[in-house]
PLY file of the C-alpha trace (Angstrom):
ply
format ascii 1.0
element vertex 589
property float x
property float y
property float z
element edge 588
property int vertex1
property int vertex2
end_header
1.55 9.50 -30.11
0.64 7.58 -27.18
0.96 3.82 -29.37
4.36 6.11 -31.09
5.65 6.07 -27.67
5.78 2.60 -26.59
6.77 1.22 -30.15
10.03 3.62 -29.45
10.30 2.06 -25.47
10.62 -1.49 -26.82
13.08 -0.94 -29.66
14.95 1.36 -27.95
15.56 -0.43 -24.79
16.25 -3.58 -26.87
19.19 -2.42 -29.09
21.97 -0.76 -27.25
23.07 0.82 -30.64
19.92 2.94 -30.66
20.87 4.91 -27.04
21.83 7.90 -28.44
19.04 8.08 -31.28
16.31 7.05 -28.68
17.53 10.20 -26.70
17.03 12.45 -29.36
13.71 11.32 -29.98
12.76 12.21 -26.24
13.29 15.74 -27.03
9.40 15.90 -28.54
6.46 17.70 -27.14
5.89 14.66 -25.32
8.81 14.54 -23.73
8.94 17.95 -22.99
5.77 18.00 -20.79
5.00 14.49 -19.33
6.70 11.98 -17.15
6.82 8.72 -17.99
6.99 5.76 -15.24
7.93 2.31 -15.68
5.39 0.76 -14.02
6.20 -3.24 -13.08
2.39 -4.81 -14.14
-1.16 -4.03 -14.69
-3.15 -2.56 -11.54
-5.89 -5.20 -11.09
-8.30 -2.26 -10.58
-8.29 1.06 -10.37
-9.94 1.64 -7.06
-7.46 1.00 -3.97
-10.09 -0.33 -1.77
-10.63 -3.46 -4.21
-7.18 -4.29 -3.79
-4.08 -4.47 -1.65
-0.92 -5.34 -4.25
1.31 -2.20 -3.89
0.54 -2.52 -8.33
-2.87 -1.21 -7.86
-2.13 1.54 -5.09
1.20 3.04 -7.28
-1.42 3.61 -10.03
-4.27 4.89 -8.60
-4.45 5.86 -5.02
-1.59 9.48 -4.85
-2.37 9.66 -8.54
-6.00 9.94 -8.92
-7.90 9.88 -5.37
-7.55 12.04 -1.85
-7.86 10.38 1.47
-9.66 12.63 4.75
-5.52 12.26 5.77
-2.34 11.56 4.96
1.34 10.53 5.97
3.70 13.04 6.24
6.30 11.25 4.41
9.28 12.59 6.98
7.97 12.41 10.19
4.99 9.75 9.85
2.77 12.28 11.58
-1.07 12.25 10.80
-1.70 15.42 8.41
-5.11 17.09 6.96
-6.23 16.10 3.69
-9.75 16.40 2.71
-10.71 17.02 6.45
-9.32 20.05 7.26
-9.49 19.07 11.04
-10.52 16.94 13.31
-11.87 16.42 16.93
-12.25 13.02 18.58
-14.11 12.41 21.84
-12.25 11.66 25.01
-13.77 8.18 25.25
-12.36 7.56 21.74
-15.11 6.28 20.04
-16.33 9.46 18.24
-14.82 11.03 15.62
-16.03 14.85 14.25
-13.88 15.83 10.87
-14.18 19.32 9.31
-14.22 19.05 5.30
-12.43 20.85 3.21
-14.41 22.91 1.34
-13.80 24.18 -2.98
-12.61 20.35 -4.10
-13.29 20.06 -7.86
-13.66 16.07 -8.97
-12.26 15.15 -12.35
-14.49 16.36 -15.45
-13.66 13.75 -18.00
-14.67 12.53 -21.11
-17.21 10.18 -19.04
-17.76 12.29 -16.30
-18.91 16.27 -15.83
-19.46 17.09 -12.31
-22.20 19.54 -10.89
-20.83 19.97 -7.82
-17.34 19.88 -5.18
-16.48 17.22 -3.06
-18.80 17.17 0.10
-20.06 15.18 3.08
-22.16 12.75 0.69
-18.90 11.65 -0.96
-17.38 10.66 2.34
-20.17 9.12 3.33
-20.84 6.87 0.62
-16.71 5.93 0.11
-16.97 4.55 3.52
-20.43 3.18 3.76
-20.07 1.51 0.81
-16.81 -0.91 1.51
-18.47 -1.38 6.01
-22.03 -1.70 4.79
-23.42 -5.24 2.96
-26.46 -3.84 2.09
-25.11 -0.96 0.40
-26.03 -0.96 -3.31
-22.44 0.03 -4.08
-20.85 -3.23 -1.72
-20.80 -5.69 -4.43
-20.03 -3.77 -7.18
-16.88 -5.12 -9.06
-15.57 -7.90 -6.73
-17.93 -7.12 -3.78
-14.61 -7.74 -1.62
-12.19 -4.82 0.43
-9.56 -7.04 1.70
-7.43 -4.13 3.66
-10.62 -3.20 5.41
-12.26 -6.90 6.12
-8.64 -7.66 7.19
-8.62 -5.61 9.92
-12.12 -6.21 10.68
-12.80 -2.53 10.60
-16.46 -2.01 9.38
-17.80 -4.24 12.39
-15.97 -1.76 14.73
-18.11 1.36 12.97
-21.53 2.73 14.62
-22.65 4.90 12.21
-21.21 7.24 9.72
-23.40 10.59 10.12
-23.78 13.83 7.61
-24.05 16.96 10.69
-23.83 19.30 7.68
-22.69 19.67 4.46
-18.58 19.85 5.56
-19.11 18.06 8.73
-19.11 14.37 9.10
-19.36 12.59 12.72
-17.97 8.53 12.83
-18.66 6.73 15.91
-16.98 3.72 16.65
-18.13 0.86 19.02
-14.66 0.18 20.51
-12.15 2.54 20.86
-9.16 1.81 18.17
-5.86 3.81 18.49
-5.17 3.19 15.03
-8.33 4.48 13.51
-7.15 7.93 12.10
-4.01 6.09 10.47
-6.32 3.56 8.67
-7.84 6.66 7.55
-4.68 7.79 5.83
-3.60 4.81 4.22
-3.77 4.17 0.49
-7.14 2.53 0.56
-9.37 4.92 2.22
-9.94 6.75 -0.25
-13.12 9.57 -1.11
-14.84 8.40 -4.46
-17.82 10.87 -6.17
-21.32 9.71 -4.68
-22.33 11.88 -7.67
-21.09 9.81 -10.82
-21.71 6.63 -8.64
-25.50 7.95 -8.51
-25.14 8.95 -12.47
-24.03 5.40 -13.21
-26.41 3.59 -10.93
-29.07 4.66 -12.68
-27.46 4.28 -15.64
-27.43 0.50 -15.03
-23.03 0.29 -15.10
-22.28 0.89 -11.78
-19.05 -1.01 -12.07
-17.93 2.01 -14.74
-17.18 3.36 -11.44
-14.00 1.39 -10.81
-12.84 0.95 -14.03
-13.31 4.59 -15.03
-11.98 6.18 -12.20
-13.10 9.85 -10.67
-11.38 11.32 -7.86
-9.96 14.87 -6.64
-6.09 14.23 -7.16
-3.31 15.52 -8.85
-4.36 13.56 -12.02
-7.38 12.12 -13.84
-7.79 9.59 -16.03
-7.30 9.52 -19.71
-6.89 5.69 -21.67
-5.60 2.35 -20.40
-4.21 -0.33 -22.46
-3.33 -3.57 -20.86
-0.22 -4.65 -20.52
0.92 -1.08 -22.47
0.01 1.58 -20.73
-2.14 3.76 -18.24
-2.23 7.15 -19.89
-3.24 9.89 -16.98
-3.79 14.05 -17.37
-3.22 16.97 -15.44
-5.96 17.95 -13.18
-6.09 21.59 -13.93
-8.36 22.33 -10.94
-6.22 20.08 -8.06
-7.11 21.97 -4.35
-3.68 21.74 -3.34
-2.48 24.07 -6.34
-5.80 26.23 -5.83
-5.54 26.67 -2.03
-3.14 29.07 -1.57
-4.84 31.35 -3.81
-8.16 31.26 -2.46
-9.59 34.36 -1.17
-10.61 34.00 2.26
-13.94 33.04 3.11
-16.74 35.18 5.89
-18.14 32.93 8.72
-21.39 31.48 7.64
-23.97 31.99 9.14
-25.11 29.97 12.33
-28.59 28.52 10.70
-26.33 27.33 7.43
-26.17 24.06 6.95
-22.81 24.10 6.05
-22.07 25.88 9.28
-17.75 25.61 9.71
-18.88 25.88 13.96
-19.56 23.44 16.00
-20.96 20.57 15.70
-24.41 20.34 17.93
-22.32 17.24 19.38
-19.46 19.10 19.85
-20.61 20.08 23.47
-20.62 16.52 23.97
-16.96 16.09 23.13
-14.18 16.17 25.25
-11.41 17.79 23.14
-8.64 14.99 22.78
-7.23 16.03 19.60
-7.60 19.33 17.23
-5.35 19.36 14.27
-6.10 22.52 12.31
-4.26 24.02 8.78
-2.28 26.07 10.69
-0.49 23.87 13.08
1.12 23.04 9.66
1.76 25.92 7.68
3.86 23.57 5.02
0.78 21.53 4.67
1.05 22.32 1.12
4.30 20.92 0.25
3.90 18.09 2.13
2.19 16.33 -1.59
2.32 19.06 -4.05
-0.12 20.08 -6.60
1.37 18.50 -9.68
3.04 20.99 -11.60
0.98 23.12 -14.56
4.32 21.82 -16.88
3.17 18.60 -16.07
0.39 17.82 -18.59
0.50 14.16 -18.58
1.58 11.49 -16.53
1.95 7.92 -18.63
2.52 4.58 -16.87
4.36 2.25 -18.95
4.09 -1.28 -18.03
6.99 -3.40 -18.20
7.14 -6.47 -16.72
10.96 -7.44 -16.66
13.63 -5.21 -14.08
16.30 -5.26 -16.80
13.74 -3.49 -19.56
12.53 -1.01 -17.30
16.17 0.08 -16.22
17.27 -0.02 -20.01
14.15 2.48 -20.93
15.65 4.78 -18.05
18.84 4.83 -19.28
18.02 5.75 -22.76
15.54 8.08 -21.46
12.30 6.82 -22.69
11.09 6.67 -18.93
11.68 9.38 -16.23
11.75 6.91 -13.03
11.19 3.14 -12.72
9.45 0.61 -10.15
11.16 -1.58 -8.15
15.30 -1.64 -9.57
16.77 -5.04 -8.70
19.24 -5.58 -6.40
22.01 -6.18 -8.91
20.88 -2.98 -10.56
21.57 -1.05 -7.99
25.14 -0.37 -8.31
24.89 0.48 -12.42
22.07 3.25 -11.04
24.67 4.65 -8.45
27.43 4.69 -11.15
25.34 6.52 -13.68
25.82 10.72 -13.46
22.39 11.32 -15.50
20.58 9.26 -12.93
19.67 9.46 -9.13
19.23 6.64 -6.75
16.78 7.61 -3.35
16.81 4.92 -0.90
15.13 4.74 2.80
14.71 1.87 5.49
11.79 0.68 4.18
8.54 -0.05 6.56
8.24 -3.87 5.35
8.54 -7.04 6.13
9.90 -10.02 3.82
8.65 -13.66 5.17
7.83 -17.67 4.60
4.57 -18.39 5.54
3.05 -22.17 5.90
-0.55 -22.85 5.35
-1.60 -23.62 8.74
-4.64 -25.66 7.81
-3.20 -28.10 5.37
-1.76 -31.34 7.01
1.43 -31.28 8.61
1.86 -27.42 8.63
-1.02 -27.86 11.37
1.62 -28.70 13.54
3.81 -25.98 15.14
6.72 -28.30 15.53
6.76 -29.35 11.33
7.05 -25.47 11.62
9.92 -25.04 13.76
11.55 -27.50 12.13
11.51 -25.75 9.04
12.55 -22.92 10.76
15.33 -24.06 12.40
16.50 -25.85 8.50
17.22 -22.53 6.72
19.98 -20.49 7.35
18.23 -16.67 6.71
21.84 -14.60 7.26
22.87 -16.26 3.54
19.08 -15.68 2.41
20.21 -11.80 3.09
23.42 -11.68 1.61
22.52 -13.80 -1.79
18.77 -11.80 -2.42
19.56 -8.75 -0.56
22.69 -7.99 -1.19
23.47 -6.02 2.27
20.13 -3.75 1.46
17.92 -5.16 4.27
18.04 -6.24 7.78
17.32 -9.28 9.23
14.20 -9.76 10.64
13.34 -10.86 14.15
9.55 -10.50 14.75
6.95 -8.70 11.75
8.46 -4.70 12.61
11.07 -3.48 11.41
13.00 -1.49 13.78
12.50 1.87 12.37
8.93 1.05 14.46
7.97 2.50 17.94
7.43 -0.65 18.86
10.07 -2.47 17.87
11.61 -5.37 19.82
15.77 -5.90 19.82
15.90 -8.79 22.21
13.07 -10.93 19.96
13.30 -14.52 20.12
14.47 -15.55 16.36
15.11 -19.13 15.35
18.53 -20.04 13.64
20.13 -22.53 11.58
20.28 -25.61 13.18
19.48 -28.30 11.03
20.27 -31.46 13.69
17.31 -29.84 15.46
15.25 -29.50 12.46
15.76 -33.42 11.38
14.76 -34.42 15.09
11.92 -32.15 15.11
10.70 -33.57 11.97
11.56 -37.08 13.32
8.96 -36.40 16.40
6.40 -35.29 14.59
6.25 -38.02 12.65
7.28 -36.74 8.84
9.42 -39.40 7.27
12.54 -38.65 5.05
11.46 -37.70 1.33
8.47 -35.69 2.13
7.51 -33.75 -0.44
5.85 -29.84 0.09
5.49 -26.35 -2.00
6.67 -23.17 -1.82
4.76 -20.60 -3.80
7.35 -17.87 -5.02
6.10 -13.95 -6.37
6.84 -13.89 -9.97
6.82 -10.07 -9.13
9.99 -7.80 -7.50
8.95 -6.46 -4.24
10.95 -4.08 -2.12
10.31 -7.06 0.71
11.62 -9.78 -1.52
13.49 -8.75 -5.08
13.84 -12.05 -5.69
11.22 -14.42 -4.45
12.26 -17.56 -6.76
16.31 -17.53 -6.20
14.73 -17.19 -2.01
13.31 -20.56 -3.10
16.30 -22.50 -5.07
17.93 -21.36 -1.48
15.20 -22.88 0.60
15.25 -25.61 -1.35
18.52 -26.91 -1.26
18.16 -25.95 2.50
15.23 -28.09 3.28
16.81 -31.25 1.01
19.32 -31.55 3.76
16.82 -32.50 6.19
15.12 -34.81 3.92
12.22 -32.59 2.89
11.84 -32.30 -1.12
10.16 -28.83 -1.76
9.12 -28.52 -5.51
8.63 -24.43 -6.28
5.53 -23.05 -7.78
4.99 -19.33 -9.47
2.02 -18.55 -12.10
1.44 -15.10 -13.08
0.79 -12.38 -10.18
-2.58 -12.34 -11.00
-3.14 -15.83 -10.62
-0.85 -16.53 -8.35
-2.12 -14.07 -5.67
-6.34 -15.83 -6.71
-4.89 -19.13 -6.04
-3.42 -17.89 -2.54
-6.18 -17.08 -1.29
-7.47 -19.92 -2.07
-5.46 -21.81 0.14
-3.92 -24.04 -2.49
0.01 -23.37 -1.61
1.54 -24.84 1.30
3.87 -22.46 2.07
5.02 -18.85 0.01
7.69 -16.30 0.19
5.52 -12.82 0.21
5.99 -9.57 2.58
3.79 -6.85 3.63
4.32 -3.22 3.06
3.48 -0.97 6.15
0.48 1.21 5.14
1.04 3.65 7.94
2.89 3.66 10.61
0.92 1.99 13.73
2.37 -1.77 14.89
-1.23 -3.02 14.38
-0.88 -2.77 10.28
1.72 -5.36 10.33
-0.13 -7.59 13.14
-3.84 -7.88 12.19
-3.35 -8.28 8.37
-0.95 -10.97 8.05
-2.11 -13.19 11.22
-5.15 -12.70 12.48
-8.65 -14.37 12.24
-10.95 -12.06 10.66
-7.43 -11.30 8.08
-8.07 -15.46 6.83
-11.05 -14.42 4.11
-9.59 -11.03 3.01
-6.35 -12.70 2.06
-3.83 -11.12 3.86
-3.46 -13.63 6.15
-1.32 -16.13 3.76
-0.26 -18.56 6.59
-4.25 -18.96 7.02
-3.57 -18.56 11.14
-5.91 -18.52 13.60
-5.48 -18.14 16.94
-7.78 -16.35 20.23
-4.87 -16.16 22.18
-2.97 -13.72 19.13
-6.48 -11.66 18.67
-7.01 -11.42 22.03
-3.59 -9.59 22.39
-3.60 -7.29 19.42
-7.40 -6.27 20.12
-6.12 -5.52 24.12
-3.10 -3.40 22.37
-6.12 -0.62 20.83
-7.65 -0.40 23.63
-5.29 2.20 24.73
-3.14 5.30 23.37
-0.29 4.71 26.24
2.33 3.45 24.18
5.03 1.81 26.59
1.88 -0.64 27.42
0.80 -0.85 23.84
4.77 -1.92 23.68
4.65 -4.72 26.40
1.35 -5.89 24.89
3.44 -6.29 20.96
6.07 -8.18 23.03
3.62 -11.14 24.32
2.44 -10.82 20.52
6.01 -11.50 19.32
6.49 -14.39 21.90
3.50 -16.62 21.28
4.25 -15.88 17.27
7.90 -17.63 18.22
6.43 -20.11 20.06
3.62 -21.39 17.29
5.94 -19.82 14.28
3.11 -19.66 11.58
5.10 -17.62 8.99
9.53 -17.01 9.62
10.52 -13.45 9.49
13.07 -13.43 7.36
13.95 -9.61 6.00
12.95 -5.62 7.03
14.15 -4.28 3.13
15.35 -0.81 1.77
13.65 1.06 -0.31
14.51 2.62 -3.53
13.34 4.93 -6.02
15.69 5.44 -9.44
14.48 8.12 -11.54
16.61 10.96 -14.39
18.26 14.11 -12.65
15.85 16.04 -14.45
12.86 14.78 -12.41
12.54 17.16 -9.46
10.23 16.34 -6.16
10.66 12.50 -6.59
10.28 10.65 -3.19
10.38 7.70 -1.80
6.72 7.37 0.18
7.23 4.98 2.86
3.18 4.50 3.83
2.25 3.37 1.01
2.17 3.92 -3.50
4.17 6.23 -5.51
3.33 9.88 -5.58
3.33 11.88 -8.44
1.78 15.23 -7.12
4.74 17.90 -6.83
6.46 15.91 -9.13
8.15 18.32 -12.09
10.54 17.81 -14.84
13.77 20.44 -15.59
15.16 20.01 -18.77
0 1
1 2
2 3
3 4
4 5
5 6
6 7
7 8
8 9
9 10
10 11
11 12
12 13
13 14
14 15
15 16
16 17
17 18
18 19
19 20
20 21
21 22
22 23
23 24
24 25
25 26
26 27
27 28
28 29
29 30
30 31
31 32
32 33
33 34
34 35
35 36
36 37
37 38
38 39
39 40
40 41
41 42
42 43
43 44
44 45
45 46
46 47
47 48
48 49
49 50
50 51
51 52
52 53
53 54
54 55
55 56
56 57
57 58
58 59
59 60
60 61
61 62
62 63
63 64
64 65
65 66
66 67
67 68
68 69
69 70
70 71
71 72
72 73
73 74
74 75
75 76
76 77
77 78
78 79
79 80
80 81
81 82
82 83
83 84
84 85
85 86
86 87
87 88
88 89
89 90
90 91
91 92
92 93
93 94
94 95
95 96
96 97
97 98
98 99
99 100
100 101
101 102
102 103
103 104
104 105
105 106
106 107
107 108
108 109
109 110
110 111
111 112
112 113
113 114
114 115
115 116
116 117
117 118
118 119
119 120
120 121
121 122
122 123
123 124
124 125
125 126
126 127
127 128
128 129
129 130
130 131
131 132
132 133
133 134
134 135
135 136
136 137
137 138
138 139
139 140
140 141
141 142
142 143
143 144
144 145
145 146
146 147
147 148
148 149
149 150
150 151
151 152
152 153
153 154
154 155
155 156
156 157
157 158
158 159
159 160
160 161
161 162
162 163
163 164
164 165
165 166
166 167
167 168
168 169
169 170
170 171
171 172
172 173
173 174
174 175
175 176
176 177
177 178
178 179
179 180
180 181
181 182
182 183
183 184
184 185
185 186
186 187
187 188
188 189
189 190
190 191
191 192
192 193
193 194
194 195
195 196
196 197
197 198
198 199
199 200
200 201
201 202
202 203
203 204
204 205
205 206
206 207
207 208
208 209
209 210
210 211
211 212
212 213
213 214
214 215
215 216
216 217
217 218
218 219
219 220
220 221
221 222
222 223
223 224
224 225
225 226
226 227
227 228
228 229
229 230
230 231
231 232
232 233
233 234
234 235
235 236
236 237
237 238
238 239
239 240
240 241
241 242
242 243
243 244
244 245
245 246
246 247
247 248
248 249
249 250
250 251
251 252
252 253
253 254
254 255
255 256
256 257
257 258
258 259
259 260
260 261
261 262
262 263
263 264
264 265
265 266
266 267
267 268
268 269
269 270
270 271
271 272
272 273
273 274
274 275
275 276
276 277
277 278
278 279
279 280
280 281
281 282
282 283
283 284
284 285
285 286
286 287
287 288
288 289
289 290
290 291
291 292
292 293
293 294
294 295
295 296
296 297
297 298
298 299
299 300
300 301
301 302
302 303
303 304
304 305
305 306
306 307
307 308
308 309
309 310
310 311
311 312
312 313
313 314
314 315
315 316
316 317
317 318
318 319
319 320
320 321
321 322
322 323
323 324
324 325
325 326
326 327
327 328
328 329
329 330
330 331
331 332
332 333
333 334
334 335
335 336
336 337
337 338
338 339
339 340
340 341
341 342
342 343
343 344
344 345
345 346
346 347
347 348
348 349
349 350
350 351
351 352
352 353
353 354
354 355
355 356
356 357
357 358
358 359
359 360
360 361
361 362
362 363
363 364
364 365
365 366
366 367
367 368
368 369
369 370
370 371
371 372
372 373
373 374
374 375
375 376
376 377
377 378
378 379
379 380
380 381
381 382
382 383
383 384
384 385
385 386
386 387
387 388
388 389
389 390
390 391
391 392
392 393
393 394
394 395
395 396
396 397
397 398
398 399
399 400
400 401
401 402
402 403
403 404
404 405
405 406
406 407
407 408
408 409
409 410
410 411
411 412
412 413
413 414
414 415
415 416
416 417
417 418
418 419
419 420
420 421
421 422
422 423
423 424
424 425
425 426
426 427
427 428
428 429
429 430
430 431
431 432
432 433
433 434
434 435
435 436
436 437
437 438
438 439
439 440
440 441
441 442
442 443
443 444
444 445
445 446
446 447
447 448
448 449
449 450
450 451
451 452
452 453
453 454
454 455
455 456
456 457
457 458
458 459
459 460
460 461
461 462
462 463
463 464
464 465
465 466
466 467
467 468
468 469
469 470
470 471
471 472
472 473
473 474
474 475
475 476
476 477
477 478
478 479
479 480
480 481
481 482
482 483
483 484
484 485
485 486
486 487
487 488
488 489
489 490
490 491
491 492
492 493
493 494
494 495
495 496
496 497
497 498
498 499
499 500
500 501
501 502
502 503
503 504
504 505
505 506
506 507
507 508
508 509
509 510
510 511
511 512
512 513
513 514
514 515
515 516
516 517
517 518
518 519
519 520
520 521
521 522
522 523
523 524
524 525
525 526
526 527
527 528
528 529
529 530
530 531
531 532
532 533
533 534
534 535
535 536
536 537
537 538
538 539
539 540
540 541
541 542
542 543
543 544
544 545
545 546
546 547
547 548
548 549
549 550
550 551
551 552
552 553
553 554
554 555
555 556
556 557
557 558
558 559
559 560
560 561
561 562
562 563
563 564
564 565
565 566
566 567
567 568
568 569
569 570
570 571
571 572
572 573
573 574
574 575
575 576
576 577
577 578
578 579
579 580
580 581
581 582
582 583
583 584
584 585
585 586
586 587
587 588
């Protein structure tokens, strides 16, 4: 069935005359019970711990897995997930998590679990990325870019199993963003039992290729450049939770005792979050509807083809509609276009480890050579706001009066001359080959910047590759400059400042400027030592000033996020904190 569905997609999208017939063909058992999402590319892996790209997050994080904590997509508040409650010590160093019971892992053709989720899975999932000595640490890529960019492993002193459903995490230093990081797309919980089975079989890398999680869908099959097929997880805990009988309190000497931890007497409770405080928890990210038996990611790189499939009904929703397509979607009575201000930043980063881009005056000259307002009009079509710093206006630490560069080609030429850069100097601008909310057309933007630079005596060559190769070469530092960006994984400002420009983020590949500044690192570390928002805000304003003076990158735009889908799809919302979510999505025909 799958191959026939994909063939019909290609035929229907390629010929306008077949629009009506395609719509008719869709009325079949698969169409009635499945949701098809037009995705833009292949995931790099099926474990989002190993990759920070939104393609991987969309395909995996909220479909296959759960995390200890989640973000409410509307309020941004941290809410329970696999951890039903938590305690934080007064000194901010010890976090105690009460784990949810009766959470089933996926049963698949390649794994049948013999137990439900417990503390062992949490410890395995965290220790895998934080401990180099862990038997699974070097499996697959052996790289965990999100956690490495934050230096999170270095700050965790211990992860301890108190009992079957209690885990304590002890930090070396206070980190006011720690809970937010546990709620990101990358902090997924894997099955320790599945890992042990694979290790015994001598095939540990299968854990990242044939995934097992606790999420609303379970893995079925994947064909590169064609499709991913998921099946409904019949025992998904969010669906079963409301019908579960109330449990009797366990005996105090039980290994699974839900009472106070032995160490709780030493914990001054700073936060105590329990389910009763979130009566609508199960509606934040509902279980997949029983009527939705399967979820298909139809891999379609071209935006125009994704839109064609959406209009013919071969796809129920689509990734990253192009800016030029938005008005077409708005004018269709059978389609819905959802939009929301994005927690993102599109920027032009300079490789500060390559001369002459190691010179701040050269970077400043290039920044003053471009007109950001024109870039916004030509590339974003009024669907983005001008960026002054890394943080968008939706962030509580946003600085409205932050310093910003302005279009000044005279100053640009003067600064280049002072730096000894002769007219005719040549450089590269790397442009993403994929569309992203933070930059929907990097190649067009690169062409505009190319013209601006020519006016100040700089010849720019535009470089692009396929997405996988592009990202690999970026990490190798082969670029002079790059047009790229970042979508927030949580609402904490540290999620922008640390991954994008800290020294520790260079090896992970998220610091595209490859910039390391001791004063910058000192300031962002200082900001995490307090939970006083006013104090943190004042520190981030200092960070903004330092960035403006050194200009490792040029902030360009904060873009709106869009999600296009057919009207029969219900329950689909924009997740401002990461990947697309299909838990709770229904199709009403």
